[in-house]
N, C-alpha and C positions, 0 to 999 in steps of 0.2 A: 583459751589456748593462748595467746601471744606471752601471759604468763609462765604459762607451764615450759614452752621454749627455751627462757630467758635464764635457768638455773637449771644443777643439776640437783640430783633423787640419792639417798641414800636404799639399799635395796629393802631395810625396812621399811621405810615410807612408801615403797610402791609396796609391797605384801601387805602394808596395814590398811592401805588405800582400796586394794584389792579385796581384803578378807570381810570389810563392811557390808558388802550387797550379797544377797542372798544364792547359795551356789548355783542349783540348777537354772534359775533366773540368770547368773554369769555367764554360765557356760551356754545357756539357749542364746543370750546376747550376741556372746563371743562368735558362735558359729553361724548364726545372719551375718555378723560384718565379713566372715572369712568367705561368706559364697560370693561378696561383692569384689573379692580379690581374684583376679585371674588365677589357673591354673598355671598356663603356661605365659610368661612373661616376655612380650614385647620389651623394646627399648622404651614405646612412648607408655608403656602399661605401668614400668617402672618409674618413669616422671607421673604418674597420674596424680591427684591428692591419696584417692581412697589407698592406696598402696603407700605414699610416703608416710601417710597419718597411720594405718594400722597393718605393717608388713606381718605376713603370717605368721617367723620368728616370735615375733613380738606378742600374738594374738595366742600361740600357743605358751608362753609366760605369763600370761595371764591367768589363760585355766590353769595351769602349775601350780601358780601361787594361792589361787581362791580355794581349790583342793588340798593343797597341804597345808596351807594356814589356815583357813576359813572356818567355817562351820554352818551346821545346818539350822543354824537358829536365828541367822540374823533375816532381816525383813525387807531390806531396803530392796527397792528393785532399779537394778543399773537401766540408766538410757543409754543411748546411743554416743552420747557425748561424752558418758562415762568409759563408754570403750576406748575411745579414741585418748582419753586423756589418759588412763591405765598403760595403756601402747607408748604413748608421748613420754612419759613418765621411764617406762623403758628403756626408752633409745637415750633417755638422757642421764640413765645410772651413772652417778659417780667412779672414774675408774681407780678403783681401791689399789690395783695392779701396779700403777703409774709410777707408786712411793718404790717400788720394789725393782731393783736391775735386771734381774734375773726373767720377770717378768713382761719386762716394758719393751723389747725391743723390737723394731720394726718388723722382724721375722714372727715374734709372737703372737702382734698387736693385729698383723693380717690374716695368719693362719688362723686364729680363733675367731675372727670373724667371719672368714670364708667357710669355715663350718657351721657357725652360728646361723648362716643365712643359704648359702646356698643349696642343702638338702630340701629347703624348703620349694626350689625351684627347678628338681627335676621330676618333669611328666612327662607321660605320652605314650608311644608303643613300646618302646623299649621299656620300659620300668612293668609293665604290664608283660611281655611277650618274652623277657629274659628269663624268667623262671621255669618255663618251659622248655625251652631251648637248653638253658646249661641242666637241667637235673634231668630231665627226661631223652635229650640224644645222646646221651655219653656214649662215646663208641664204646665202650667195654675193653680198652685197651687194657687195663691191667685190673684186678679184683681188687672193688673198693672194703675197706672193714665195716661198714657200717649202710652207708646212704645205697639205699636200691628203693626202686617204686613204692614198695609196701611200708617201709622205713619216713619214708615222706609221706606215705600217708596217715602214719600213727603222727606223726610229729605236726602237719596240717591241718588232720580232722578229715581231709577229703586227698584222692588224687591231686598233682601239680595240674593238668587242667580245671580239675574240676572247682579247685580253690582259688585259678585265676580269674573263673568266670565267676566267682561268689565275690571274688575283689568289686570288679565289675559293677555289679549288683550294690555294693553298700555302697559305695564310690557315686552309683546313679542315685542311690535313694537321698544320701546326703545331699546332692545338687539338688534335689524334687521336694525334699521335707525338712528344708531349714537344718542339716544335718543329722535326721532322725530315722532311726530306723528301730522299730517296733516288731518284735518276733511274733508277736501276737499277729499283726498285718499278713500271713502267711495262711490263714482261716480265711482270708477274703477272697472271695471268685476271683479276681482280676490276679490271682496271683496261683491259680490252676495249673495254666501251660506253664508256667516257669517252672513250678515244681513236677514235669514230668522231663525237665533238663537237669535241674539242680536239686536233687533230694533235701525232704525237708531236714533230715538229720545230720547231712554233711551242712548242710549252711549252719545249724546253732554247732555243730563240731569244728568248725572252722574257725566261726565266731568265739565261740570259748578258748580254742588253743592258741591263738593267737592276734585277735584284734579287740577283744574289750574285757575291762575288767573294772573293778567296784572300787568308788574313793577310796575305802577302809585299804584295798588291793594296791591300789596308787601310791598311797601314802605310805603301804610298807615296804613298796619297791623304790620309793624314791628313798629311803632310813638306809637301805640296804646299800644303795649305788653309792650315797653320801660315805658312809663306813668303808667301803672297798675302796673308795678313791677321793679321798678327801682333798678336797680344791682351795685351801686358805686364798682369802680374797677375790675371788673370782666364782661368786655369788650366781653373776650373770650366768656361766657357761658351764654351771652344774648339770647335768644327767636331768632330763624330762623323760618320764614315764608314757608320755604321749607320743615320743617314738618309737617306743617299743610295741605299744599296745593304743593306737589312737581311738578306740573308741571307752567310751566310761558309762556304765550300768547305772541307770536312773533308779530311784526307788520304787519306780512304779513297774519296773522292766525293761522301759523304753532303752535305747541307747541313743546316746549322741555320740559325735564326731565335732569336737570343736575348733578342730582345723583341718579340714578337708583334705588339704593339701597332701596329707601324711598317711592317706589309705593306698593312693595307686602302687606306693614301692613296699610295701610290708612283706612281701612274699620276694622280694629281691633276696640273690645270694648275701649280699651287704647283709639285710638288714636279720635274715636267720641265723648268721653267726652265730649268737651269744647262745639264742635257742637252740640252736643244736648242741650246742657248747654245752648247756644244761641238761642235756640229756642222754649226750656220749660222749660227753670229755672232747679229750683230744682226738680220740679217734676220727671224731664228726670232721674237724678242722684238718687233719691230715688228708680225709676222701677226697673235701671240699677245696682243699690244693689242688689235687689231683683233678677235678672236678673244673679249676678254674683252668688249669693250663690246657688242658683238654680243648676248653672251649675257645678261648683264644688260639690254637691250633686251626679249628675247625673256621672261626672267621677269616683268617687271611687267608686259607684254603679255598674262599670262597672269590677270590680275587682274581678277572682273566689275567693269562700268562704269565704268571705266577706259579713257581714251584716251593714248596714247605716243606723242611727235611724237621725232623725228630732230632734230639738232645744224642749227644756223641759220645757212647762211655771208650774213656781211653788208660791207657795205664801213665800213669805218674810215678817214677820210681817203679817200688812194690805194690805202691796202692792203685785202685782205682778211682779215676775220676772222674765227673760229669760235664758236657758243655754245655753252655745257655739250652735253655729247653726248647726254644724252636729256631730255625735260619729259612729266611723268606726270601730267594730269590729272583730277584726282578733280573732284565736284561741290562740295567742301567747301575745297579746296587745291591748292596747286602744288608738286610736288615736282622741284627742278632736279639733274639728277643727274649729274656728271662722273664719269668713271671713268678708273682709275689701274694700269693692271698690271706699275708697277716693284716689284721685288722686292726688300722690303729684306735691304740684305746685311746680309752676318755679321756686321759691326764694328758694325752698328744695334740686329742680333739680341744681341749681348753687351751693348750699352748702352756702349759704350768714347766717347772723350771726342769722338767724329766722328758720333757720333747724332742730337743737335740739327739740324746741318746736312742729317741724310739724311733726318728729318722736314720740316725747312723745305724745300727743294729737292723732294720729290714731294707731301705736303700742302699746304704753303703759294700752291704755284701752284694748285693745284686750289682752296683758296678765293678766290683772286683771279679765277679764270673764272668761277664760282658770280658772286663780286659784280660781273664785268663784264656779265655776261649780266643778271643784276635790272635792272642798271641801265638797258641796253638795252631792256628791257620796259615798267617804268615810265618812258623818256622818250614811248616810244611809237613807235619804232623799226618804218617796216612791215611789216620781213619779221619783227616774231614779234605780229604781228596775231591770228596763230589761239591765241596763250596767253593766256587770261582774266587781270584784271587785280584781281577783284571777291573774291578770297580770299587767304586767306595763301600764304607762301611760306616752303615750308624747302629746306633744301639738304642733298646726301647726297654724300659722295665713297666710291664702291663702288672696294674694291681688294681687287689680288687674294690680296693678302697681311695676316694681318691687322697693325695698326699699332699697337699695345697702348697703353692708358692715351692715345691721340690724342684721347681726348673730354675727359679729366681734365686730369692729368700734364701733357702734353705741349703744353696749349693755352695756359701760360704763357711760349712763345717761340714760339709761332706766330701770324699776323697774326689780329685780330680779324675774323671772317668777317661779310661784310654783312647775311647771314641766317643764323635759328638753323641749325647744321650738323651732320651726324652723319657720323662714321667708319664704314664695316661692309663687312666682308670678305663676300667672296661667300657663305661659308658664311652669317652672319646675315641676306642678303640672301633666301636660299632659303628661312632659317626663315618672315621677314616674308611673301615671298608666300606659303607654305603657310599661314600666319595667314590671310591674306587669302581666304582661296577660302569662309571660313565667316564674317568679320566685316571690316567696313571700314576696315582698316587706315590710314586716313588719319586719324581718330580716334587709335588707338596713336599713330603718328607725333608729332601736333601734342599729344598728353599727356606725350609721352615730353619734349620739347624746350620745354615752356614753362618759363620762369624761376621758379626755387625749386625746380622739378622734380630731387631728384637722381638722378634716373635718365638725366639728359642726360651726366651725364659717368661714366655706364657702357658696357662694352661692349654692343653693339644687342641680341646675343644673349642677354645676362644679363638684359638689360630685358624681355626679351619670353620669359621663361621663365613668365611668371605665363599669358598668353594661350596655350600649345600643351597642348594634350593628345593623346592616345595614337591619336587618329581623324587628325592633324593631318599631310595627305601634298602633298607640293610638286610638283603636275601633271608638271611635265619631268624632276622626276627619277622618279617614280614610270614614267614612260612608258619611258625610259631603260632602268630595269632591268627592265622586263616583257620586253624586248628579249632578254636574256640566257637561252641555253635551262637552265643551268644553276644551280641556287642551292648555296647555302650548306645543308652537310649532303648534298647530292647527290653527294659527292667519297668513291671509297673511299677504304677506308684499308688499311693494309700488313697 
């Protein structure tokens, strides 16, 4: 292993090493290793040898390389040290992008690294409860084009609550059965009680709709993604079909989750973005934008002693115009919130040459909306008379997708906001609201954005870590989770 860490490898060397092993045996070995990597990583876990040797994103890359580049005729069986070696090769891949100025800026390097690694570290109550709170609890303030309870059942294979319970079942099975779930197990007596809560046909439908695919389907999805979004010099950061369907159908009908870290977040609005887009095209994404805006407003409305006001429609000459989506009024602060449900495209997540354009189109537009709204308030426009002007203003761009480094290196090519502004994904907003149940978050926000405080350049969730404790709960997520009849650990094993 000392030799492996002393040199770099090409992606071809990496894939050639992985493809020498029997595919199903390698996926099994990867799954077994992933069980040793905790789902929720503490600072100690991040420094532990098992994480440093085989981080979950590297394990996912090993599984992908085996499926895409291997074949069913290899007979060599991998040992654990082979999995470690493969992961270390992945972590030591030669940086082809370093020879290209438009791919090797500090911004690009940090952005693609965060998009590669952070999704494997987001787990817990939020990922399981968010789909229920987001899709099922919509206030109905506007008529949606395609999304409805029946439509979500069509999309997922079961109602949202039931589908979420099935996620728990699959995650529990992976935890206790070396990454496996076999649909034939449902015929065993110990599953009879479970089937009274989760009907067999709905379990199979959810697996088919959003969780599992064969190796051939995996390869076809990989080819299609590469054709849609070529990423020259960025092989390491190309699309991995495990992120869209985290389970693979093996030859005998069993399912395996090579990297269990991908299971809990499968039904989050972010992960369903392209599933719905594929079925209903842009009508789904428009509805998702409305649901996202509604969800953000409902989250802030749970804060004590806060008034939340919706967008204002006003006249700009002869044209009708709209303000930011929400005004969150504290006793000592006004927070202007503009929501953006546009998902960052694959090319932006890999930080290719188009990444700056993607940030400008989405976040730059939001910054402009915050500035225009602030101008109307300060100008005394009558439509904004209910918004106080005797306290500081802060702006927030509430995104569905994390736009990493948007608070730091990304500011170099974004327009200068007219007021102190944070970019925050849903997960960070949920954390902020949870903290706000116990302390005044207006002071927290104001302290973060003050000039000279380095926290203003951090991801909001990172800046909030010092305020989090074991009793911090988000009320909307907690209530949604309590609607689930089963809990992790209540699922029988084979």
